[in-house]
Structure formats: C-alpha cells, structure tokens
C-alpha positions in Angstrom: 0.2 0.2 0.0 1.5 3.2 -0.8 2.7 5.8 1.7 0.4 8.9 2.3 1.8 12.0 3.5 -0.2 14.4 5.4 1.8 15.8 8.2 3.0 18.8 6.3 2.5 21.1 9.7 5.8 19.2 11.0 7.7 19.3 7.4 7.0 20.0 4.0 8.0 17.5 1.2 11.1 19.5 -0.6 10.3 20.8 -4.1 12.5 19.2 -6.6 12.9 22.5 -8.1 14.6 23.8 -4.8 16.9 20.9 -4.6 17.9 21.7 -8.4 19.2 25.0 -7.0 20.9 23.5 -4.0 22.7 20.6 -5.8 25.5 22.5 -8.0 26.4 24.3 -4.4 26.9 21.4 -2.1 29.3 20.1 -4.9 31.1 23.5 -4.6 33.4 24.6 -2.0 33.8 28.6 -0.6 33.2 30.1 2.8 30.9 33.1 2.0 33.2 35.0 4.3 35.9 34.6 2.0 37.4 37.1 0.1 38.4 34.8 -3.1 36.7 34.1 -6.2 34.8 31.2 -4.4 33.9 33.1 -1.5 32.7 35.6 -3.5 30.6 32.9 -5.5 29.1 31.9 -2.3 28.3 35.5 -1.0 26.6 36.2 -4.2 24.1 32.8 -3.6 23.2 34.1 -0.3 22.3 37.7 -1.3 20.3 36.8 -3.8 18.5 34.5 -1.3 18.5 37.0 1.0 16.4 39.4 -1.6 13.9 36.3 -2.5 13.1 35.9 1.0 12.8 39.6 1.7 10.1 39.7 -1.7 8.3 37.0 -0.1 7.7 39.2 3.3 7.7 42.5 1.6 11.0 43.3 3.2 14.1 44.8 2.5 17.1 42.3 1.6 19.1 44.2 4.9 16.3 43.5 7.2 16.6 39.3 6.9 19.1 37.6 8.9 19.7 34.1 8.0 19.5 31.4 11.1 19.4 27.3 11.5 15.3 27.9 11.5 12.6 29.6 13.3 13.5 27.9 16.5 16.4 29.7 16.5 15.3 32.8 15.2 12.3 32.7 17.6 15.4 32.4 20.5 16.9 35.5 18.9 13.8 37.8 19.1 12.9 37.2 22.5 16.1 36.6 24.1 18.0 39.6 22.1 15.5 42.2 22.5 15.3 41.5 26.4 19.1 41.6 26.4 19.1 44.8 24.6 16.5 46.7 27.3 17.6 48.8 30.6 14.0 49.3 31.9 11.5 46.7 29.9 11.6 43.1 31.5 8.8 41.5 29.9 7.6 39.1 27.5 4.6 38.8 26.5 2.7 35.6 24.3 0.0 33.7 24.1 -0.7 30.7 26.3 -1.2 28.5 22.5 2.5 29.2 21.0 5.1 27.0 19.8 7.4 25.4 22.4 10.3 27.3 21.0 8.6 30.4 22.0 7.1 29.6 25.4 10.7 27.6 25.9 12.4 31.0 25.7 10.1 32.9 27.0 9.8 30.4 30.8 14.0 30.5 30.5 13.8 34.0 30.7 11.5 34.3 33.4 14.0 31.8 35.0 16.4 34.3 34.9 14.7 37.2 36.4 12.6 38.3 34.2 8.7 38.2 33.6 6.5 36.3 31.4 2.6 37.1 30.7 0.6 34.6 29.3 -2.3 35.7 27.4 -5.6 33.2 27.0 -7.3 32.4 23.8 -10.8 31.3 23.0 -12.8 27.9 22.2 -11.5 28.1 18.6 -7.9 29.5 19.7 -8.5 33.0 18.9 -6.4 35.5 20.7 -8.0 37.3 23.5 -7.3 40.8 22.5 -8.9 42.6 26.1 -6.3 39.7 27.7 -3.9 41.4 25.3 -4.3 44.7 26.1 -4.1 44.0 30.1 -0.8 42.2 29.8 0.7 44.5 28.1 2.2 47.9 29.6 5.3 49.9 29.4 7.5 47.3 31.1 6.8 45.1 28.2 9.8 44.8 25.9 8.6 42.4 23.2 4.8 40.3 22.7 5.2 37.2 20.5 1.9 36.0 18.8 2.3 33.3 16.0 0.4 34.0 12.7 -1.0 30.8 12.3 -1.3 28.2 14.8 0.8 25.0 14.1 -1.6 22.7 15.3 -4.9 24.1 14.8 -4.0 26.4 11.9 -6.2 29.0 13.6 -4.9 32.5 12.6 -4.0 35.2 14.5 -6.0 39.0 14.1 -2.4 40.7 13.3 -3.7 44.6 12.8 -5.5 44.4 16.3 -2.4 43.0 18.1 0.1 45.1 16.4 -2.0 48.2 17.7 -1.7 47.3 21.4 1.6 46.4 21.3 2.8 49.5 19.5 0.4 52.1 21.9 2.7 50.5 25.0 5.9 51.0 22.7 7.0 47.1 22.9 8.1 45.1 19.9 6.1 42.5 18.0 7.3 39.7 16.8 5.4 36.9 14.8 6.2 33.2 14.3 5.0 33.2 10.7 6.5 30.1 9.9 3.2 27.9 9.3 2.0 30.8 7.0 4.4 31.3 4.1 3.9 28.8 2.1 0.9 30.2 1.0 1.6 33.3 -0.4 3.3 36.5 0.2 2.6 38.7 3.0 3.5 42.1 3.9 5.7 42.7 7.4 4.6 46.4 6.8 1.0 46.0 6.5 1.2 43.4 9.6 3.3 46.2 11.3 5.3 43.5 13.0 9.1 44.3 13.8 10.3 41.1 13.6 9.5 37.8 12.0 10.6 34.3 12.1 10.2 31.6 9.2 11.7 27.9 8.4 12.5 27.1 4.9 11.2 23.3 6.0 7.7 24.6 6.2 7.6 26.0 2.6 8.8 23.3 0.8 12.6 24.1 1.4 15.3 22.0 3.5 15.6 21.4 6.9 18.3 23.3 9.4 18.1 26.8 8.0 15.6 29.5 8.5 15.7 33.6 9.0 14.6 36.3 11.5 13.2 39.5 9.6 14.5 42.3 12.0 12.9 45.9 11.1 15.2 48.8 10.7 13.4 50.1 13.7 14.0 47.1 15.7 17.6 46.2 15.0 18.3 49.6 17.5 16.5 47.3 20.1 18.1 43.8 19.4 21.6 42.2 20.3 23.4 39.0 19.8 22.6 36.1 21.9 25.7 34.0 20.9 29.1 35.7 19.8 31.5 34.5 17.3 32.7 36.5 14.0 30.0 39.3 14.0 28.3 37.4 10.9 25.0 38.3 10.0 25.3 42.3 10.4 26.4 41.0 14.1 23.5 39.6 15.4 24.1 35.5 14.9 27.6 34.7 14.1 28.3 31.3 12.0 30.2 30.3 9.1 26.6 30.2 6.6 24.7 27.4 5.4 25.1 28.7 1.5 23.5 25.3 -0.3 20.3 25.6 2.7 20.1 29.4 2.4 20.1 29.1 -1.6 17.4 26.8 -1.2 15.4 28.7 1.4 15.6 31.3 -1.4 14.3 29.5 -3.6 11.5 27.8 -2.1 10.6 31.6 -0.9 10.3 32.4 -4.6 8.1 29.4 -5.3 6.1 30.0 -2.5 5.5 33.6 -3.9 4.9 32.1 -7.7 2.8 29.5 -6.4 1.3 29.6 -2.8 -1.7 31.7 -3.3 -3.6 29.7 -5.9 -2.4 26.2 -4.1 -4.1 27.9 -1.2 -7.4 27.7 -2.9 -7.3 24.4 -4.3 -5.6 22.9 -1.2 -8.7 24.0 1.3 -10.7 22.5 -1.1 -8.9 19.1 -0.6 -8.9 19.8 2.9 -12.7 20.3 3.0 -13.2 17.3 1.3 -11.3 15.5 3.7 -13.0 16.6 6.5 -16.3 15.6 4.5 -15.1 12.0 3.6 -14.6 11.4 7.1 -17.8 12.4 8.4 -18.9 9.7 6.0 -17.0 6.9 7.6 -17.4 8.0 11.3 -20.5 10.4 11.8 -19.8 13.3 13.0 -16.2 14.9 14.1 -15.2 18.2 16.3 -13.4 20.3 14.4 -10.7 21.9 16.6 -9.7 25.2 15.3 -12.0 28.2 13.7 -13.9 26.9 11.3 -12.6 29.2 8.6 -9.8 31.8 9.8 -7.2 29.1 9.8 -4.4 27.5 7.5 -5.7 26.2 4.1 -4.0 22.8 4.6 -4.9 22.1 8.1 -7.6 19.9 9.4 -7.4 18.8 13.4 -10.6 16.6 14.3 -11.5 15.0 17.9 -12.8 11.3 16.7 -15.4 10.3 19.5 -14.3 7.0 21.6 -11.0 6.7 19.4 -7.8 7.2 20.9 -5.6 9.2 18.2 -2.4 6.8 19.1 -4.5 3.6 18.2 -6.2 5.3 15.1 -2.8 5.9 13.7 -1.4 2.6 14.5 -4.4 1.0 12.7 -3.6 3.2 9.2 0.5 3.0 9.3 0.9 4.2 5.8 -1.3 7.5 6.4 1.3 10.3 7.9 -0.7 12.6 10.3 0.3 13.9 13.7 -1.1 14.4 17.0 0.1 17.4 17.7 3.4 19.5 17.5 6.4 17.7 16.2 8.6 19.8 18.4 7.0 18.4 21.4 9.0 15.3 21.8 9.7 13.6 24.9 6.7 15.4 26.4 3.6 13.2 26.5 0.3 14.1 27.6 -2.4 16.0 25.8 -1.5 19.2 23.6 -1.0 22.3 25.7 -2.7 23.9 22.4 -5.5 22.2 22.8 -5.8 22.2 26.4 -5.2 26.3 26.2 -8.6 26.0 23.7 -10.6 24.6 26.7 -10.3 21.1 25.4 -10.3 18.1 28.1 -8.1 15.4 28.1 -10.4 13.1 26.8 -11.2 15.1 23.6 -7.8 16.1 23.2 -6.4 12.5 23.4 -8.9 11.3 20.4 -7.3 14.3 18.2 -5.6 13.9 15.2 -3.8 16.8 12.9 -3.7 16.6 9.1 -1.6 18.8 7.0 -2.2 19.1 3.4 0.5 20.5 0.9 0.5 21.9 -2.5 2.0 18.6 -3.8 -1.4 16.8 -1.7 -3.4 15.0 -4.3 -7.2 14.2 -4.7 -6.5 10.6 -4.7 -4.7 10.5 -1.7 -7.1 12.9 0.4 -9.7 9.9 -0.8 -7.5 7.1 0.2 -6.3 8.8 3.8 -9.9 9.4 4.8 -10.6 5.6 3.9 -8.1 4.5 5.7 -8.3 6.5 8.7 -11.9 6.2 9.0 -11.8 2.7 8.6 -9.2 2.5 11.9 -11.2 4.8 13.7 -14.4 2.1 13.4 -12.3 -0.4 14.2 -10.6 1.4 17.4 -14.6 2.2 18.7 -15.8 -1.4 18.3 -12.6 -2.6 20.2 -13.1 0.1 22.8 -17.4 -1.1 22.8 -16.2 -4.8 23.2 -13.8 -4.2 26.2 -16.4 -2.1 28.0 -19.0 -4.8 27.3 -16.8 -7.4 29.3 
C-alpha cells in the first residue's frame, strides 16, 4: 500500500526545483566570508536568497538575518530584545505558542525577567482584551504566531500590533506555518520581527531567517557571539546551500502559494467531509474559517488517536506539535482552548500541502475512517466485558 504524507505542518516535502538549486552549491566549495572568488560566489548565492526571502514578506534584504531555523530565530527575537532593554523586562506570549517561544520566555523568566501569558478562546483566537491587560510600558516584546501549528487558526495581526505599539513594545510573530501559502507584507502587518523556516515552505531543513525591521535593529542584541556574521546578530559560517534552497523555496511560495491555497483548502474540506461519511460527526479543533488552507485538526469520539494512527500505518498524520517530542500528554494548544484531556487524546492533525493529491485525500480518509471504526469497536467490546 502506498504511503500517504499528511504531516506537512511538521515538515514539507522538498520541492524538486529547490533541490536543483541546491545541488550545484553542495558540490562546490567556498565560505561566503572568504575574499577569494569561491567565497564571492558563495556570498552572491546568499545575497540572492536574501533578496528572495525579503520579497516574500515585503521587506528589505538588509532586514533579513539567516538562522538555522525558526526555533533559533524565535530565541534570538525574544532573548535578544530583552537583553538590549534596560527598563523593559517583560515578555508577553499567547498560551498556544510554539514550544520554542514558550520555552524561551520561560527561560527568561527563570533568569529574573517576567513572562505574561495571554489566553485564547475555544477556537484558538487570541483574547485582545487579555492582551491589552498584559502589555504595559514594562513590556519589551510580544510574540504571537501568525498561524497556529496545530489548529491552523490565524491571528488578528492588526489588532495585536495596535495594542503592542501603543505601549512602545516590539511585536514579534512566528509566521513559519503561513508562508507556504503566498506572500505577506510586514508593513501591513506592522510587525517588528518575524521568524520563518525553510522546511515549512518546501525548502530544506536546518535553515531559516529572522526579519528584523530597521527600527527593531536598534533594540536587539546577539545571544551568541563569534565572527559577527549577519550584521553582528548571528555569528557562524553560513549554510550556503541551505540558504540558497530557502531563497528558491521563498520564490516558489511567492509565485505558487496563493493558487495552491485555494486548491488545497478544497481538498482539506473534502477530507473533512469524507471522514464524516466514514465515522459520523467529528469535532473540529480550531477556527472554522480563519485557518490555514492545509490544516485540519479533528477529534474522533471514543477513538484514541494513537490507536487510530497505528491502525492506518501508511498514513502519516500527527497528534500534536512535532517539536514537543519527549513531552507526553495532551496538546498544550488544545488544553489552552479548553479541550478536555479525553477529547484531546482522540485528536488528529492532518497537514496538506500543494503536493497533496485528491487520490491521497480519498485514500487517507478511507484508511483513517476504517481505523477509527475498528478502534471504536474494540473499545465497545472491552467495555462490554
């Protein structure tokens, strides 16, 4: 039986066109910091990628800092801003943030700073009034992800920015999940810092970027030191091939993402409907309309999610964040939305991409649906004993 990959929120398939860009660089030699001709060639590839990433988010190339991924970018954004501030000692996040944001904020709190957590409603939307209460003149940075990695719920970016900037704080967003679906504009969002990862938009793993606006660049410091690469904010030899892959992935997201979003949203809704045909009503976790086109998070009553996955071994789906390995228990995102432990334990996340086909959606729904019914039947037999 063919394997079906529906875990694109965790990592996307590498676009073959991106690999074509990377292969010649992987076969070459040259450190972008070197002055000889090979170094110049490597640096040219990096600067070309910087321009492509900047175009995807409506920024200047000078505002793009390359990192090893969004996790490092999130750490740099929060810890770097706090380190640069003499009077502002608070970080504000939502309760549904990615572990790399929550973990950084918690680490700063352990070091004597303050971490305020803002709640969300039952569909994962940020509570703006709670945000307004949490942000004050002692706040250095507010970090709210643009699109949640487990439910796909989208954040009200303009409303958040208004609250943050009214108190003189910086607004950081992790936009990793969103950028595969086409260009955005950081000026329209009014964000100061933005994190992204290549492998969430059909690029390679191990490379990402942090957008640092010109205004924010005066209010951030590096969190590790070395040769002063990346405008002094992120030292270390640059991953030339990976960065070139990120640049190519950004270019293809800009050209293909918006059309793909429409097609993939239709596939996602078809998957939802076909699952209901197989198993009866399911509970949608997340906002019904304000969510990513490729994300479907649903709960199957009386069917443990791990058992369902085991019963459909050829379908790659997930029970929660791929970055929470080693932390068993219910999803912190669903818990923050008020989902009880029993319902959370029956929840699966399906992540579709622009490479997902209609045949895969049908086959996945059939296999997952059959597995749910088998798990329910076993559960009934056990209860009857």
